[in-house]
C-alpha positions in Angstrom: 57.6 12.6 17.3 61.8 12.9 18.3 62.4 16.9 17.9 65.4 17.5 15.8 67.5 19.3 18.1 67.0 16.0 20.2 68.0 14.2 17.1 71.1 16.2 16.7 71.8 15.9 20.5 72.0 12.3 20.7 73.9 11.9 17.3 76.7 14.1 18.2 76.7 12.3 21.9 77.7 8.8 20.4 79.5 10.1 17.8 82.4 7.8 17.0 85.6 7.1 14.7 85.7 3.6 12.9 88.5 1.8 13.9 90.5 -0.6 12.6 89.7 -4.7 13.2 90.1 -8.4 11.8 88.8 -8.8 8.7 85.4 -10.2 8.4 86.0 -13.9 6.8 88.1 -14.0 3.8 88.9 -11.1 1.8 87.0 -11.0 -1.5 89.2 -11.2 -4.0 88.1 -10.1 -7.9 86.9 -13.2 -9.9 85.6 -12.3 -13.3 84.9 -9.1 -15.0 81.7 -8.7 -17.5 81.9 -6.3 -20.3 79.0 -7.6 -22.1 76.5 -5.1 -20.7 75.0 -2.9 -23.2 73.1 -0.4 -21.2 73.8 1.0 -17.9 72.4 -1.4 -14.8 70.2 0.6 -12.7 69.3 -2.1 -10.2 70.4 -5.7 -9.1 69.1 -8.4 -6.6 70.3 -12.0 -6.2 66.8 -14.2 -6.0 66.4 -16.2 -2.3 66.8 -19.7 -3.6 70.6 -18.6 -5.5 69.3 -19.2 -8.4 70.0 -16.1 -10.5 71.5 -12.9 -10.4 68.5 -10.1 -11.8 69.6 -7.3 -13.4 67.7 -4.4 -14.7 69.0 -1.3 -16.9 68.4 1.8 -18.4 66.8 0.8 -21.9 64.4 -1.4 -19.5 65.4 -4.7 -19.7 65.7 -7.3 -17.6 68.8 -10.2 -17.5 68.7 -13.0 -15.8 72.6 -14.1 -14.6 74.5 -17.2 -13.3 75.5 -16.4 -10.0 78.4 -18.6 -10.3 80.4 -17.2 -13.3 77.7 -14.2 -14.7 76.8 -16.0 -17.7 73.5 -14.5 -19.3 71.0 -17.4 -18.8 67.8 -15.2 -20.1 66.7 -11.7 -20.7 63.4 -9.9 -21.9 62.3 -6.3 -22.2 60.1 -5.4 -19.5 59.6 -1.3 -19.9 60.5 1.1 -22.6 62.3 3.2 -20.0 64.9 2.4 -17.0 63.8 -0.3 -14.6 63.4 1.3 -11.6 63.2 -1.6 -8.7 63.4 -5.1 -8.2 61.4 -7.0 -5.2 60.4 -10.6 -4.8 57.4 -11.9 -2.9 58.1 -13.9 0.3 58.3 -17.4 -1.7 60.7 -16.0 -4.6 58.5 -17.2 -7.1 57.3 -14.0 -7.9 59.5 -10.9 -8.5 57.7 -7.4 -9.0 59.2 -4.3 -11.1 58.7 -1.1 -11.6 59.7 2.0 -13.9 59.6 6.1 -12.8 56.7 6.5 -15.4 54.2 4.7 -13.0 54.4 1.0 -14.7 54.2 -2.1 -12.2 54.6 -5.5 -13.1 54.9 -9.0 -12.0 57.1 -12.0 -13.5 56.1 -15.9 -12.2 59.4 -17.7 -12.4 57.3 -20.8 -12.5 55.9 -19.5 -15.8 59.2 -17.7 -16.8 56.7 -14.7 -18.0 55.1 -11.7 -16.7 51.4 -12.5 -15.4 50.2 -8.8 -14.5 50.7 -5.4 -15.3 49.4 -2.1 -14.5 50.0 1.5 -15.8 49.0 5.4 -14.5 50.2 8.5 -14.9 49.3 9.0 -11.5 52.1 6.8 -10.3 54.6 8.7 -12.1 58.0 9.0 -9.5 57.3 5.7 -8.4 60.2 4.6 -6.5 58.9 0.9 -5.3 56.2 -1.4 -5.5 56.4 -4.4 -2.2 54.7 -7.3 -1.5 52.6 -7.4 1.7 51.9 -10.1 4.4 51.2 -13.0 2.8 51.6 -11.6 -0.2 47.8 -10.6 -1.1 48.2 -7.1 -1.9 51.1 -4.9 -2.8 52.2 -1.3 -1.3 53.4 1.2 -3.9 53.7 5.0 -4.5 53.0 7.7 -6.8 54.8 11.1 -6.0 54.1 11.9 -2.6 51.1 9.3 -2.3 50.9 5.7 -0.9 48.6 3.0 -2.9 47.8 -0.2 -2.0 46.1 -3.0 -4.0 45.8 -6.9 -4.6 49.1 -8.6 -5.7 47.0 -9.9 -9.2 46.5 -5.9 -9.8 42.9 -6.5 -10.9 40.9 -4.9 -7.9 40.9 -1.2 -7.6 43.9 1.1 -6.4 43.2 2.6 -2.6 45.3 5.3 -1.4 46.2 5.1 2.0 48.5 8.0 2.6 49.5 11.3 1.2 52.3 14.0 1.7 53.4 16.9 0.2 57.1 15.2 0.1 57.9 12.9 -2.6 57.6 9.2 -0.9 61.4 8.1 -1.9 62.3 5.0 -0.3 60.6 1.9 1.3 60.9 -0.9 2.8 59.2 -4.2 4.4 59.9 -5.7 7.4 61.1 -9.4 7.3 57.7 -10.7 8.6 56.2 -8.4 6.5 53.9 -6.8 8.8 55.3 -3.2 8.4 56.3 -0.9 5.9 58.6 1.5 6.5 59.1 4.6 4.2 60.5 8.1 3.9 59.2 11.5 2.9 61.8 13.7 2.8 64.0 13.7 6.1 61.0 11.9 8.3 60.6 8.3 8.3 56.9 6.6 8.5 55.9 2.8 9.9 52.7 1.8 8.7 51.2 -1.6 10.2 50.0 -4.0 6.7 47.1 -5.5 9.0 45.2 -2.4 9.5 47.1 0.2 7.6 47.1 2.6 10.3 50.4 4.7 11.1 52.4 3.6 13.9 55.3 5.8 14.4 56.6 8.6 12.8 60.6 9.8 13.1 62.3 12.9 12.1 65.7 12.2 11.4 67.6 15.5 10.7 67.5 18.4 8.7 68.5 16.5 5.8 66.4 14.3 2.9 66.6 10.5 3.2 68.0 9.7 -0.2 68.2 5.9 0.0 67.1 3.0 2.9 67.7 -0.9 3.1 66.9 -3.4 5.7 68.8 -6.5 7.0 67.6 -10.2 7.7 67.5 -9.0 11.5 65.5 -5.7 10.8 68.3 -3.4 11.2 67.7 -0.5 9.0 70.3 1.8 7.3 69.5 4.9 5.8 71.7 7.4 3.9 71.2 10.9 3.6 71.7 14.1 1.3 74.5 15.2 3.8 76.4 11.8 3.6 75.6 10.4 6.7 74.6 7.1 7.0 72.6 5.8 10.4 71.9 2.2 11.1 68.8 1.9 12.9 66.6 -0.7 15.1 63.7 -2.0 14.4 62.0 -4.2 17.6 58.8 -4.5 19.4 57.0 -3.1 15.8 58.6 0.6 16.4 62.0 2.1 15.3 64.4 2.5 18.1 65.2 6.2 18.7 68.5 5.8 19.7 70.6 5.3 17.0 72.5 2.1 16.8 75.3 3.9 14.7 76.5 6.5 12.2 79.4 7.6 9.9 79.5 10.1 7.1 80.3 8.1 3.4 79.5 10.6 1.0 77.4 10.8 -1.8 74.4 8.4 -1.6 74.2 5.7 -3.4 72.2 2.0 -3.4 73.3 0.7 0.3 73.6 -3.3 0.3 73.2 -5.6 3.4 74.6 -9.2 3.0 72.2 -11.8 4.2 73.6 -12.5 7.4 73.3 -8.4 8.0 77.1 -8.7 9.4 78.5 -6.7 6.4 77.3 -3.5 4.4 78.4 -2.2 0.9 78.4 1.3 -0.4 79.9 2.7 -3.5 80.0 6.7 -5.3 83.3 7.0 -3.2 85.8 7.3 -6.6 85.8 4.4 -8.8 85.5 1.4 -5.8 83.0 0.2 -3.4 83.5 0.0 0.3 82.6 -3.1 2.6 82.2 -2.1 6.2 81.8 -4.5 9.2 79.2 -2.8 11.2 79.7 -5.0 14.6 83.0 -3.3 14.0 82.4 -0.2 13.3 84.6 -0.2 10.5 85.7 -0.5 6.7 87.2 -4.0 6.2 87.7 -3.6 2.1 87.8 -1.6 -0.8 87.3 -2.9 -3.8 88.7 -1.8 -6.6 88.6 -2.3 -10.6 85.8 -0.1 -11.9 86.6 2.5 -14.3 83.7 4.8 -12.8 81.4 5.1 -10.1 79.9 2.2 -8.4 76.5 2.1 -7.9 74.5 -1.1 -7.6 75.5 -4.2 -5.7 74.2 -7.4 -4.6 75.0 -10.6 -2.0 75.0 -13.6 -3.6 72.6 -16.3 -1.5 75.2 -17.3 1.0 76.9 -14.2 1.1 80.5 -16.0 -0.8 79.9 -13.8 -3.6 79.6 -10.0 -4.1 78.4 -8.4 -7.7 78.9 -5.1 -8.0 78.4 -2.4 -11.1 78.4 0.9 -11.7 78.5 3.6 -14.7 81.3 1.8 -16.5 78.6 -0.7 -17.5 81.3 -3.1 -16.6 79.8 -6.1 -13.9 82.7 -7.2 -11.3 82.2 -10.8 -9.5 84.4 -11.0 -6.3 84.6 -13.9 -4.1 85.8 -15.2 -0.9 87.8 -18.0 -2.5 88.6 -17.3 -6.1 90.8 -18.2 -9.0 92.7 -16.0 -11.0 90.7 -13.2 -12.2 88.9 -14.0 -15.7 87.0 -12.2 -18.1 83.9 -13.8 -19.0 83.2 -11.6 -22.2 85.0 -8.1 -23.5 83.9 -5.3 -25.7 86.3 -3.6 -28.1 86.1 -0.6 -26.1 85.7 -0.1 -22.2 84.4 3.8 -21.4 87.3 5.9 -20.0 87.6 6.9 -16.4 86.2 9.6 -14.7 88.4 10.3 -12.1 86.4 11.3 -9.1 88.6 12.4 -5.8 86.4 11.9 -2.5 87.2 14.3 -0.4 87.1 12.3 3.5 87.6 15.1 5.6 86.2 19.0 6.0 89.9 19.9 6.2 91.8 18.1 3.5 92.8 20.9 0.9 92.6 20.3 -3.0 95.8 19.9 -4.3 96.8 19.1 -8.1 95.4 16.0 -9.0 97.7 13.4 -11.8 95.5 13.0 -14.8 97.4 10.4 -16.7 97.5 7.3 -13.9 98.1 4.1 -16.3 95.0 2.5 -14.9 92.1 4.1 -14.5 90.3 1.5 -12.6 92.8 2.5 -9.5 92.5 5.6 -7.4 93.9 8.9 -7.8 97.1 10.3 -6.4 96.8 14.2 -5.3 99.8 16.1 -5.3 100.9 19.0 -2.9 102.3 22.4 -4.6 105.7 20.9 -4.5 105.0 17.6 -6.6 105.3 15.4 -3.4 102.0 13.1 -3.2 99.6 14.0 -0.5 97.2 11.8 -0.6 95.8 8.4 -2.4 92.6 7.7 -3.1 91.4 10.0 -0.3 93.9 8.6 2.2 97.3 10.5 3.4 100.2 9.8 2.8 102.6 9.4 5.8 105.1 7.6 7.5 107.7 8.5 4.5 111.4 7.0 4.9 113.9 8.7 2.9 116.9 6.9 1.1 119.5 8.2 -0.9 120.4 6.2 -3.8 124.1 5.9 -5.7 122.6 4.1 -8.9 120.0 4.7 -11.5 118.4 1.5 -10.7 117.4 -0.3 -7.9 116.0 -4.3 -7.2 113.9 -4.0 -4.4 112.0 -7.1 -3.1 108.1 -7.3 -1.8 107.6 -9.8 0.8 105.8 -10.6 4.1 108.3 -10.2 6.6 105.8 -11.1 9.7 102.7 -13.8 10.3 100.7 -14.2 6.8 97.7 -12.8 7.0 95.8 -12.2 3.8 97.0 -8.7 3.3 96.5 -7.4 -0.2 98.2 -4.2 -1.7 98.8 -2.4 -4.7 102.5 -0.3 -5.0 102.7 3.0 -7.0 106.0 4.4 -7.6 106.5 7.8 -9.7 102.6 7.8 -9.7 101.9 4.8 -11.6 100.8 1.3 -10.7 103.5 -1.1 -10.3 101.9 -4.1 -8.6 98.1 -4.0 -8.3 95.5 -6.4 -5.8 99.1 -8.4 -4.9 98.5 -10.8 -1.7 101.9 -10.6 -0.2 103.3 -14.0 0.9 106.8 -14.8 2.2 108.0 -15.5 -1.6 110.3 -12.1 -2.4 108.7 -10.8 -5.8 111.5 -8.6 -7.0 110.4 -5.1 -9.1 113.5 -3.1 -10.8 113.0 0.5 -10.5 114.5 3.5 -12.2 115.0 6.6 -10.3 115.3 9.9 -11.5 118.5 11.7 -10.5 117.8 14.5 -7.6 114.2 14.0 -7.9 111.8 12.5 -5.6 110.9 8.8 -6.0 108.3 7.7 -4.2 107.5 4.2 -3.5 103.6 4.1 -1.9 101.9 1.2 -0.3 98.2 1.2 -1.1 96.0 -1.4 1.2 93.4 -2.9 -0.5 92.2 -4.9 2.9 93.3 -4.8 6.2 94.3 -8.9 6.4 93.4 -10.9 9.4 95.6 -8.8 11.8 95.6 -5.1 10.7 97.0 -2.7 9.6 98.1 -4.1 6.1 102.2 -4.5 6.2 104.6 -5.3 3.4 108.7 -5.8 3.8 110.4 -4.2 0.8 114.4 -5.0 1.0 117.1 -4.2 -1.5 121.0 -4.3 -1.5 122.8 -0.8 -0.9 126.8 -0.7 -0.3 126.9 -4.3 -0.3 124.2 -5.4 2.5 120.4 -5.7 2.3 118.2 -3.3 3.8 114.9 -3.7 5.1 111.8 -1.4 5.5 108.7 -2.1 6.8 105.9 -0.6 5.4 102.1 -0.6 6.8 99.4 1.2 5.9 95.3 1.2 6.9 91.9 2.4 4.9 93.2 5.8 6.5 96.5 6.6 5.8 99.2 5.4 3.3 103.2 4.6 3.9 106.0 5.3 1.5 109.7 5.2 0.9 111.3 7.7 -1.6 114.4 7.1 -3.1 116.4 10.1 -3.6 118.8 9.4 -6.6 122.4 11.6 -6.4 125.0 10.3 -9.1 128.4 9.4 -7.7 
């Protein structure tokens, strides 16, 4: 077991700042928004064969959707309380479902029905149920106890571990030879062939709240202090030396792509983040939800990403897509709850504009002089001030350099005038109405980094009969702006 002091010494000795790098593949673009979700989705997983996107919700319903367009293919009521977890056996033929009240059910895709179920009040606060090696057994928890039983749920249940702390997470390695679970701030490794505990690793003073595993057996853990740590599991043990770590705010579900190159996180404002771990950076932030994003799942080929959250919408993101479309709609969509994520301990709290014209977009924060200070947690810097003699100005937005897939949004007077726009060589005309003797800030917000960071756009306009061109550039930490100051002739 590693001591806490040793862990922290190593943690800080390998501290780094995420750098800007090239985007992974093509940027994900919004393909469709689904408004047909009746209850908040609590878990979401894509099947191994790519046939279904499976949702579990707060009403206890399981919904099968098409991974292509999100259409509902089938649904059934599994529980009378929220679905807690969804997992599959090694062949993908069986799906195991749980809720927090202590119920476990197994669904057979061939028979299209529940084939086994089990319940006991001893299993309350049930967080997971996972098939073991050869799918012959399942492991599950109840409070601080770890249990094992035959996968047909007909044999006696055996308690194989007990802790004073809640067992909050568990994953099974890809060969299913080891179960890795967490109790408070400790990770434990159990050999599924012998049910012998082979390793315990105390991580820090903060409890591990979320955990997931990639195809190459790298683990990602998210602790109560907001730290995500990537661990390597090799040769039947967790490496005590960290692969990498970073701060990501309040924990939510973690989602690896199937190839293990990308990690998705949420609970930052109303958007999700895509991290490319090999290059240690955020490559894209996905905007479109009107409340916190809490669940995500990649398609089997990693070309599609599904996100959902407390707004009860599912957004479908594709690396190659046509214009966004609405698959279905409701009469109303829940109002946004504006959240400002403080990404730096030194960032001050300033007044927030409450009346943005699009609740799916990041929030603008003002300083004491009503000047935009940061946008969605990103500092606004590199501001150019231009004096204007007319109350209106026609600006033209275009790419002044190499086309590399830059997607950006523009804010003017704290209102979004362009959203999720891919900059091209063709000039896009926008007419701005300027306020006299006042600041008129035009702020560039980067939705992604393009293939060649940072995200750039040229803004041109005519002044005194001559064309002036200004190059704005932004990344995932900062924004640049132009301030048009109108002084009457």
